[in-house]
Each structure stands twice: as structure tokens, then as C-alpha cells.
All heavy atoms as an XYZ file, in Angstrom:
725
protein
N     122.264     43.651     85.400
C     122.395     44.063     86.777
C     123.168     45.381     86.878
O     122.841     46.213     87.706
C     123.095     42.942     87.563
C     123.218     43.221     89.008
S     121.589     43.122     89.736
C     121.987     43.311     91.398
N     124.162     45.541     86.054
C     124.964     46.754     86.070
C     124.139     47.957     85.613
O     124.264     49.041     86.181
C     126.188     46.583     85.152
O     126.860     45.389     85.511
C     127.120     47.746     85.271
N     123.306     47.751     84.623
C     122.485     48.869     84.143
C     121.486     49.321     85.202
O     121.209     50.516     85.335
C     121.733     48.472     82.858
O     120.949     47.313     83.107
C     122.691     48.253     81.723
N     120.949     48.405     85.967
C     120.028     48.759     87.047
C     120.759     49.582     88.092
O     120.239     50.590     88.600
C     119.400     47.487     87.668
C     118.585     47.840     88.898
C     118.567     46.740     86.658
N     121.958     49.177     88.428
C     122.756     49.916     89.408
C     123.086     51.327     88.907
O     123.007     52.295     89.655
C     124.038     49.134     89.728
C     124.899     49.820     90.739
C     124.525     49.875     92.068
C     126.087     50.427     90.358
C     125.320     50.513     93.000
C     126.876     51.073     91.271
C     126.491     51.110     92.608
N     123.428     51.459     87.642
C     123.749     52.766     87.053
C     122.508     53.653     87.041
O     122.571     54.839     87.392
C     124.335     52.587     85.634
C     124.451     53.921     84.922
C     125.676     51.885     85.704
N     121.376     53.101     86.669
C     120.129     53.873     86.653
C     119.765     54.314     88.069
O     119.364     55.453     88.292
C     118.996     53.053     86.012
C     119.262     52.874     84.521
C     117.649     53.727     86.237
C     118.289     51.945     83.830
N     119.913     53.429     89.036
C     119.636     53.767     90.427
C     120.583     54.854     90.923
O     120.161     55.801     91.597
C     119.754     52.509     91.296
C     119.370     52.663     92.759
C     117.906     53.057     92.893
C     119.640     51.381     93.512
N     121.847     54.747     90.578
C     122.828     55.746     90.982
C     122.526     57.108     90.350
O     122.590     58.148     91.028
C     124.234     55.280     90.595
C     125.384     56.187     91.026
C     125.482     56.202     92.539
C     126.664     55.705     90.418
N     122.174     57.114     89.085
C     121.842     58.371     88.397
C     120.573     58.999     88.982
O     120.480     60.211     89.158
C     121.716     58.132     86.881
C     123.087     57.827     86.290
C     121.090     59.335     86.188
C     123.045     57.400     84.840
N     119.603     58.162     89.313
C     118.356     58.706     89.852
C     118.521     59.232     91.269
O     117.795     60.135     91.690
C     117.253     57.649     89.794
O     117.577     56.566     90.642
N     119.452     58.698     92.026
C     119.669     59.158     93.399
C     120.671     60.300     93.509
O     120.809     60.902     94.566
C     120.129     57.987     94.266
C     119.081     56.911     94.541
C     119.685     55.795     95.373
C     117.871     57.494     95.227
N     121.362     60.617     92.453
C     122.367     61.682     92.484
C     121.783     63.039     92.887
O     122.357     63.707     93.755
C     123.089     61.766     91.130
O     123.694     60.505     90.857
C     124.146     62.855     91.136
N     120.650     63.500     92.329
C     120.107     64.791     92.777
C     119.748     64.808     94.261
O     119.968     65.803     94.947
C     118.862     64.978     91.910
C     119.080     64.118     90.734
C     119.902     62.964     91.211
N     119.215     63.699     94.751
C     118.872     63.613     96.170
C     120.122     63.732     97.034
O     120.147     64.477     98.021
C     118.150     62.296     96.465
C     117.852     62.022     97.939
C     116.870     63.045     98.477
C     117.333     60.620     98.111
N     121.160     63.007     96.676
C     122.394     63.057     97.449
C     123.035     64.442     97.405
O     123.530     64.942     98.417
C     123.367     61.984     96.950
C     122.912     60.534     97.145
C     123.888     59.575     96.473
C     122.761     60.221     98.614
N     123.007     65.068     96.242
C     123.562     66.423     96.130
C     122.763     67.416     96.964
O     123.325     68.293     97.616
C     123.603     66.861     94.669
C     124.693     66.223     93.815
C     124.555     66.660     92.362
C     126.054     66.587     94.357
N     121.453     67.304     96.948
C     120.640     68.233     97.726
C     120.854     68.029     99.225
O     120.855     68.991     99.989
C     119.166     68.085     97.369
O     118.674     66.828     97.795
N     121.037     66.786     99.650
C     121.310     66.538    101.061
C     122.661     67.096    101.482
O     122.844     67.507    102.628
C     121.244     65.030    101.357
C     119.851     64.415    101.328
C     119.933     62.909    101.543
C     118.949     65.051    102.366
N     123.593     67.144    100.555
C     124.895     67.720    100.865
C     124.862     69.243    100.869
O     125.542     69.895    101.665
C     125.942     67.233     99.861
C     126.348     65.766     99.959
C     127.259     65.396     98.799
C     127.031     65.503    101.288
N     124.065     69.837     99.984
C     124.051     71.286     99.841
C     122.996     71.972    100.714
O     123.075     73.171    100.939
C     123.815     71.649     98.381
C     124.893     71.180     97.400
C     124.502     71.536     95.980
C     126.235     71.773     97.760
N     122.013     71.237    101.199
C     120.924     71.837    101.968
C     121.384     72.513    103.257
O     120.964     73.635    103.534
C     119.854     70.774    102.262
C     118.581     71.281    102.911
C     117.869     72.239    101.958
C     117.680     70.122    103.266
N     122.232     71.910    104.066
C     122.660     72.602    105.296
C     123.369     73.935    105.015
O     123.156     74.919    105.723
C     123.603     71.612    105.972
C     123.229     70.296    105.424
C     122.754     70.547    104.031
N     124.185     73.965    103.990
C     124.889     75.203    103.637
C     123.904     76.280    103.187
O     124.011     77.444    103.583
C     125.907     74.897    102.531
C     126.732     76.064    102.121
C     127.825     76.314    103.112
C     128.780     77.343    102.554
N     129.781     77.721    103.496
N     122.915     75.892    102.381
C     121.910     76.844    101.908
C     121.055     77.344    103.072
O     120.723     78.526    103.140
C     121.034     76.202    100.849
N     120.712     76.458    103.991
C     119.916     76.859    105.149
C     120.701     77.832    106.024
O     120.157     78.824    106.507
C     119.521     75.623    105.957
C     118.614     75.929    107.102
C     118.218     74.667    107.839
C     117.336     75.016    109.028
N     117.008     73.837    109.819
N     121.974     77.575    106.221
C     122.811     78.462    107.021
C     122.921     79.842    106.365
O     122.841     80.864    107.030
C     124.195     77.848    107.198
C     125.133     78.686    108.036
C     126.518     78.073    108.105
O     126.839     77.158    107.356
N     127.345     78.598    108.991
N     123.092     79.863    105.050
C     123.168     81.123    104.322
C     121.861     81.904    104.448
O     121.859     83.108    104.658
C     123.490     80.833    102.855
C     123.919     82.047    102.092
C     124.336     81.731    100.654
N     124.852     80.384    100.494
C     124.511     79.562     99.513
N     123.672     79.947     98.588
N     125.028     78.358     99.425
N     120.733     81.189    104.338
C     119.423     81.837    104.443
C     119.211     82.416    105.831
O     118.735     83.538    105.981
C     118.331     80.812    104.122
C     116.967     81.373    104.225
C     116.325     82.157    103.313
C     116.063     81.224    105.307
N     115.076     82.491    103.764
C     114.892     81.916    104.997
C     116.126     80.544    106.520
C     113.796     81.979    105.841
C     115.034     80.600    107.372
C     113.891     81.312    107.024
N     119.586     81.663    106.879
C     119.440     82.151    108.248
C     120.335     83.350    108.507
O     119.953     84.291    109.209
C     119.745     81.033    109.235
C     118.666     79.980    109.296
C     119.029     78.803    110.179
O     120.205     78.701    110.600
O     118.130     77.979    110.441
N     121.525     83.360    107.928
C     122.426     84.506    108.082
C     121.832     85.751    107.434
O     121.849     86.836    108.022
C     123.796     84.189    107.455
O     124.318     83.021    108.073
C     124.756     85.345    107.636
N     121.298     85.597    106.238
C     120.678     86.738    105.565
C     119.464     87.248    106.320
O     119.238     88.454    106.424
C     120.282     86.353    104.148
C     121.452     86.202    103.222
C     121.002     85.842    101.830
N     122.130     85.632    100.949
C     122.038     85.173     99.730
N     120.854     84.857     99.228
N     123.105     85.008     98.991
N     118.656     86.344    106.865
C     117.492     86.741    107.643
C     117.913     87.487    108.898
O     117.334     88.519    109.250
C     116.669     85.501    108.006
C     115.385     85.742    108.788
C     114.420     86.589    107.969
C     114.749     84.425    109.166
N     118.949     87.000    109.570
C     119.451     87.673    110.763
C     119.984     89.064    110.427
O     119.750     90.027    111.150
C     120.566     86.815    111.385
C     120.922     87.215    112.783
C     121.959     86.278    113.420
N     121.615     84.871    113.292
C     122.276     83.987    112.536
N     123.331     84.357    111.853
N     121.904     82.721    112.485
N     120.679     89.200    109.305
C     121.193     90.502    108.892
C     120.049     91.465    108.590
O     120.113     92.645    108.947
C     122.089     90.358    107.668
C     123.416     89.708    107.956
C     124.205     89.411    106.688
O     123.676     89.493    105.580
N     125.469     89.049    106.854
N     119.014     90.979    107.947
C     117.856     91.835    107.646
C     117.165     92.279    108.924
O     116.746     93.435    109.041
C     116.879     91.090    106.740
N     117.045     91.390    109.889
C     116.437     91.768    111.178
C     117.285     92.807    111.895
O     116.758     93.743    112.499
C     116.274     90.536    112.059
C     115.147     89.653    111.653
C     115.040     88.481    112.599
N     114.025     87.551    112.169
C     113.973     86.292    112.527
N     114.892     85.785    113.323
N     113.010     85.507    112.087
N     118.589     92.645    111.847
C     119.471     93.604    112.513
C     119.403     94.975    111.847
O     119.477     95.994    112.521
C     120.908     93.097    112.525
C     121.087     91.936    113.482
O     120.296     91.751    114.398
N     122.120     91.150    113.261
N     119.273     94.993    110.523
C     119.152     96.276    109.826
C     117.837     96.963    110.152
O     117.762     98.181    110.197
C     119.270     96.081    108.321
C     120.702     96.072    107.858
C     120.786     96.062    106.353
N     121.353     94.766    105.979
C     120.817     93.900    105.148
N     119.693     94.169    104.556
N     121.402     92.757    104.892
N     116.798     96.186    110.361
C     115.483     96.761    110.629
C     115.330     97.207    112.081
O     114.493     98.048    112.378
C     114.389     95.747    110.295
N     116.138     96.652    112.952
C     116.043     96.996    114.368
C     116.539     98.419    114.589
O     117.517     98.856    114.005
C     116.878     96.020    115.191
C     116.657     96.176    116.675
C     117.411     95.138    117.463
N     116.909     93.815    117.120
C     117.674     92.759    116.945
N     118.976     92.849    117.056
N     117.155     91.580    116.647
N     115.859     99.136    115.462
C     116.238    100.518    115.764
C     116.665    100.605    117.221
O     115.959    100.142    118.110
C     115.052    101.466    115.516
C     114.736    101.506    114.032
C     115.351    102.858    116.015
C     113.597    102.397    113.678
N     117.817    101.178    117.433
C     118.289    101.385    118.796
C     117.600    102.617    119.369
O     117.062    103.443    118.630
C     119.820    101.568    118.811
O     120.142    102.690    117.996
C     120.524    100.334    118.289
N     117.612    102.797    120.703
C     116.893    103.930    121.301
C     117.355    105.304    120.827
O     116.572    106.242    120.802
C     117.166    103.760    122.792
C     117.464    102.320    122.963
C     118.129    101.878    121.689
N     118.618    105.451    120.423
C     119.090    106.765    119.999
C     118.869    107.020    118.509
O     119.240    108.064    118.005
C     120.569    106.955    120.354
C     121.445    105.900    119.702
O     120.945    104.978    119.060
N     122.737    106.031    119.879
N     118.282    106.067    117.797
C     117.999    106.247    116.382
C     116.511    106.496    116.185
O     115.694    106.149    117.022
C     118.380    105.005    115.574
C     119.854    104.737    115.503
C     120.125    103.430    114.758
O     119.314    102.523    114.800
N     121.258    103.369    114.101
N     116.180    107.101    115.075
C     114.777    107.306    114.732
C     114.552    106.802    113.319
O     115.455    106.786    112.493
C     114.383    108.794    114.804
O     115.234    109.517    113.926
C     114.528    109.334    116.208
N     113.327    106.419    113.039
C     112.980    105.983    111.689
C     112.883    107.192    110.774
O     112.444    108.263    111.169
C     111.640    105.252    111.676
C     111.699    103.879    112.247
C     110.397    103.152    111.928
N     110.349    101.883    112.608
C     110.774    100.750    112.069
N     111.253    100.735    110.865
N     110.700     99.624    112.748
N     113.279    106.996    109.543
C     113.176    108.057    108.558
C     111.767    108.035    107.993
O     111.298    107.004    107.500
C     114.216    107.866    107.427
C     114.044    108.908    106.347
C     115.608    107.894    108.001
N     111.099    109.160    108.081
C     109.742    109.245    107.561
C     109.824    109.563    106.072
O     110.338    110.599    105.678
C     108.956    110.320    108.307
C     107.492    110.293    107.955
O     107.052    109.451    107.172
N     106.740    111.199    108.534
N     109.325    108.668    105.244
C     109.396    108.869    103.799
C     108.343    109.839    103.294
O     108.455    110.370    102.215
C     109.207    107.540    103.080
C     110.302    106.573    103.308
C     110.047    105.332    102.528
N     111.077    104.346    102.805
C     110.971    103.081    102.561
N     109.897    102.603    102.011
N     111.942    102.254    102.852
N     107.300    110.038    104.079
C     106.193    110.867    103.627
C     106.099    112.106    104.497
O     106.320    112.054    105.694
C     104.885    110.079    103.699
C     104.962    108.774    102.961
C     105.079    107.573    103.643
C     104.959    108.743    101.575
C     105.165    106.375    102.961
C     105.052    107.543    100.885
C     105.142    106.373    101.585
O     105.235    105.189    100.917
N     105.743    113.221    103.907
C     105.579    114.431    104.704
C     104.429    114.257    105.697
O     103.460    113.557    105.422
C     105.255    115.510    103.675
C     105.314    114.886    102.348
C     105.546    113.434    102.501
N     104.545    114.879    106.844
C     103.526    114.705    107.866
C     102.503    115.833    107.876
O     101.526    115.747    108.602
C     104.182    114.624    109.256
O     104.970    115.802    109.456
C     105.055    113.395    109.355
N     102.702    116.871    107.114
C     101.756    117.977    107.102
C     100.526    117.589    106.282
O     100.620    117.174    105.135
C     102.407    119.225    106.503
C     101.509    120.428    106.565
C     102.197    121.645    105.976
O     103.262    121.529    105.387
N     101.587    122.790    106.126
N      99.364    117.703    106.895
C      98.103    117.373    106.231
C      97.431    118.669    105.825
O      97.296    119.585    106.629
C      97.195    116.563    107.168
C      97.859    115.230    107.487
C      95.825    116.354    106.562
C      97.136    114.422    108.527
N      97.010    118.751    104.574
C      96.353    119.966    104.112
C      94.848    119.822    104.287
O      94.298    118.733    104.328
C      96.702    120.283    102.642
C      96.275    119.143    101.722
C      98.174    120.565    102.488
C      96.436    119.450    100.245
N      94.190    120.938    104.395
C      92.741    120.930    104.541
C      92.318    120.888    105.997
O      93.118    120.887    106.920
N      91.005    120.862    106.195
C      90.424    120.848    107.527
C      90.354    119.409    108.029
O      89.611    118.586    107.507
C      89.023    121.468    107.480
C      88.427    121.667    108.859
O      89.091    121.300    109.855
O      87.304    122.187    108.943
N      91.118    119.101    109.069
C      91.215    117.733    109.572
C      89.936    117.292    110.259
O      89.677    116.088    110.408
C      92.436    117.596    110.512
C      92.783    116.136    110.773
C      92.198    118.312    111.813
C      93.370    115.444    109.604
N      89.084    118.208    110.652
C      87.855    117.829    111.346
C      86.750    117.397    110.385
O      85.695    116.957    110.814
C      87.368    118.990    112.214
O      87.028    120.085    111.382
N      86.979    117.506    109.081
C      85.983    117.118    108.087
C      86.033    115.614    107.836
O      87.090    115.007    107.815
C      86.216    117.873    106.778
S      84.983    117.498    105.511
N      84.872    115.021    107.616
C      84.779    113.595    107.344
C      85.453    113.251    106.015
O      86.071    112.196    105.870
C      83.299    113.158    107.325
C      83.163    111.719    106.864
C      82.682    113.335    108.685
N      85.369    114.141    105.044
C      85.887    113.880    103.711
C      87.381    114.188    103.563
O      87.939    114.005    102.491
C      85.116    114.684    102.668
C      83.668    114.283    102.585
C      82.666    115.174    102.914
C      83.308    113.013    102.171
C      81.338    114.814    102.835
C      81.980    112.638    102.094
C      80.999    113.544    102.434
O      79.691    113.172    102.351
N      88.031    114.669    104.600
C      89.455    114.981    104.516
C      90.245    113.714    104.217
O      90.030    112.671    104.828
C      89.952    115.608    105.819
C      91.351    116.148    105.671
O      92.291    115.397    105.470
N      91.478    117.452    105.761
N      91.170    113.793    103.261
C      91.939    112.628    102.833
C      93.117    112.327    103.750
O      93.746    111.290    103.615
C      92.445    112.841    101.414
N      93.433    113.239    104.677
C      94.581    113.093    105.570
C      95.854    112.821    104.774
O      96.591    111.878    105.016
C      94.339    111.996    106.593
C      93.373    112.451    107.661
C      92.690    111.307    108.339
N      91.687    111.729    109.289
C      90.534    112.314    108.982
N      90.257    112.605    107.748
N      89.679    112.655    109.902
N      96.048    113.663    103.785
C      97.158    113.514    102.866
C      97.818    114.866    102.644
O      97.157    115.895    102.690
C      96.635    112.969    101.536
O      97.591    113.114    100.526
N      99.131    114.877    102.394
C      99.780    116.145    102.066
C      99.578    116.541    100.605
O      99.996    117.612    100.197
C     101.251    115.867    102.357
C     101.389    114.411    102.206
C     100.082    113.807    102.605
N      98.920    115.706     99.815
C      98.787    115.950     98.384
C      97.367    116.296     97.947
O      97.176    117.003     96.979
C      99.272    114.728     97.593
C     100.655    114.302     97.985
C     100.859    113.134     98.694
C     101.764    115.092     97.681
C     102.129    112.747     99.075
C     103.033    114.711     98.059
C     103.217    113.543     98.757
O     104.473    113.162     99.134
N      96.368    115.776     98.623
C      94.983    115.983     98.223
C      94.173    116.338     99.467
O      94.375    115.773    100.534
C      94.425    114.733     97.514
C      93.038    114.992     96.964
C      94.424    113.532     98.419
C      92.525    113.879     96.068
N      93.270    117.299     99.318
C      92.502    117.750    100.473
C      91.401    116.767    100.853
O      91.336    116.284    101.962
C      91.861    119.111    100.199
C      92.850    120.220    100.054
C      92.119    121.532     99.764
N      93.048    122.549     99.353
C      93.719    123.336    100.175
N      93.531    123.220    101.458
N      94.554    124.228     99.720
N      90.518    116.506     99.898
C      89.400    115.621    100.186
C      88.869    115.015     98.891
O      89.280    115.391     97.798
C      88.282    116.354    100.918
S      87.431    117.584     99.931
N      87.939    114.088     99.037
C      87.376    113.424     97.864
C      86.395    114.323     97.127
O      86.261    114.239     95.908
C      86.685    112.136     98.280
N      85.717    115.184     97.836
C      84.692    116.030     97.225
C      85.297    117.265     96.573
O      84.946    117.626     95.456
C      83.652    116.442     98.294
C      82.588    117.326     97.693
C      83.035    115.218     98.929
N      86.217    117.900     97.247
C      86.799    119.157     96.779
C      88.328    119.059     96.887
O      88.925    119.653     97.769
C      86.243    120.307     97.633
C      86.566    121.651     97.056
O      87.063    121.761     95.946
N      86.283    122.697     97.821
N      89.001    118.327     95.999
C      90.431    118.042     96.161
C      91.340    119.261     96.158
O      92.307    119.308     96.900
C      90.774    117.138     94.992
C      89.508    116.756     94.357
C      88.448    117.677     94.836
N      91.053    120.241     95.359
C      91.967    121.381     95.246
C      91.454    122.626     95.929
O      92.228    123.524     96.257
C      92.216    121.686     93.768
N      90.181    122.700     96.156
C      89.581    123.930     96.660
C      89.783    124.157     98.136
O      90.221    123.277     98.870
N      89.469    125.353     98.589
C      89.621    125.669    100.010
C      88.518    125.003    100.844
O      87.438    124.708    100.364
C      89.489    127.194    100.047
C      88.664    127.518     98.854
C      89.008    126.490     97.812
N      88.825    124.777    102.088
C      87.856    124.134    102.987
C      86.886    125.145    103.612
O      85.838    124.752    104.101
C      88.592    123.394    104.103
S      89.514    121.970    103.502
N      87.273    126.412    103.613
C      86.411    127.423    104.197
C      85.119    127.528    103.389
O      85.141    127.617    102.165
C      87.091    128.800    104.229
C      88.277    128.881    105.144
C      89.549    128.342    104.512
O      89.576    128.001    103.335
N      90.589    128.231    105.306
N      83.997    127.486    104.068
C      82.662    127.612    103.471
C      82.386    126.532    102.420
O      81.663    126.763    101.455
C      82.481    128.999    102.841
C      82.667    130.102    103.859
O      82.317    129.946    105.026
N      83.260    131.201    103.432
N      82.913    125.348    102.586
C      82.654    124.237    101.671
C      81.241    123.719    101.932
O      80.841    123.513    103.081
C      83.674    123.125    101.870
S      83.408    121.698    100.793
N      80.468    123.486    100.890
C      79.087    123.024    101.042
C      79.006    121.570    101.501
O      78.008    121.159    102.075
C      78.340    123.186     99.719
C      78.217    124.624     99.196
C      77.549    124.623     97.830
C      77.437    125.475    100.173
N      80.058    120.787    101.286
C      80.047    119.376    101.648
C      80.724    119.086    102.985
O      80.920    117.926    103.334
C      80.740    118.559    100.553
C      80.022    118.652     99.233
O      78.817    118.331     99.218
O      80.650    119.041     98.231
N      81.053    120.122    103.745
C      81.734    119.926    105.014
C      80.837    119.170    105.986
O      79.668    119.499    106.166
C      82.130    121.276    105.620
C      82.675    121.158    107.023
C      83.988    120.761    107.236
C      81.882    121.434    108.117
C      84.493    120.644    108.516
C      82.375    121.326    109.397
C      83.685    120.925    109.591
O      84.180    120.805    110.853
N      81.367    118.118    106.600
C      80.657    117.380    107.626
C      81.619    117.134    108.787
O      82.637    116.473    108.604
C      80.159    116.033    107.097
C      79.053    116.163    106.069
C      78.534    114.801    105.654
O      78.890    113.769    106.216
N      77.679    114.804    104.656
N      81.320    117.650    109.957
C      82.226    117.445    111.094
C      82.222    115.998    111.550
O      81.249    115.284    111.359
C      81.668    118.369    112.162
C      80.238    118.557    111.809
C      80.157    118.437    110.314
N      83.307    115.607    112.168
C      83.419    114.231    112.676
C      82.562    114.055    113.892
O      82.429    114.759    114.761
C      84.864    113.910    113.033
C      85.698    113.853    111.825
C      87.095    113.385    112.178
N      87.586    112.759    110.999
C      87.760    111.459    110.837
N      87.578    110.640    111.825
N      88.158    110.965    109.717
């Protein structure tokens, strides 16, 4: 009878520990989530930092324009857009 009780106690120990530690872990997780939301929130007098340059090279009216500051288009990535044979207006 004693061995059954010991086995039952040992098998229930992880459950009891998790029930004791779960509220603390949940509170910690909610605090971290709230802090992340507060960091991501922008007040009206702040602006987001743009990580990428906004200047687009090449002719923006072309269908093949990549709309990128690094590459002009898929057909003619480095060349000039003036008098391009593959130019197609939008």
C-alpha cells in the first residue's frame, strides 16, 4: 500500500508543480507581451524609422520596373530606361 502511495505521489508531482508555476509564467508572458505592444505603439509626435530608402530608380511608369532602390527592372536591371526596347507603359 505504501509503494502505491509513493508511486502516485511521484507521478502527480509534475502536475502539482506545473499548477503552482503556471500562474506566474502566464503573468510573466502577459507582461512581456504588453511591453512589446507598448514598444511597437507610436504616439502622434513620433514617426516610424524607414529601414529602406524610398528613392526608386528607373522609369516608374514601366510595367517591368522593380520599384526598388537597388534594381531597375527585370529585363534591363542596370541599363538606362530611355529608349528601352522592352518598355511597356502601365
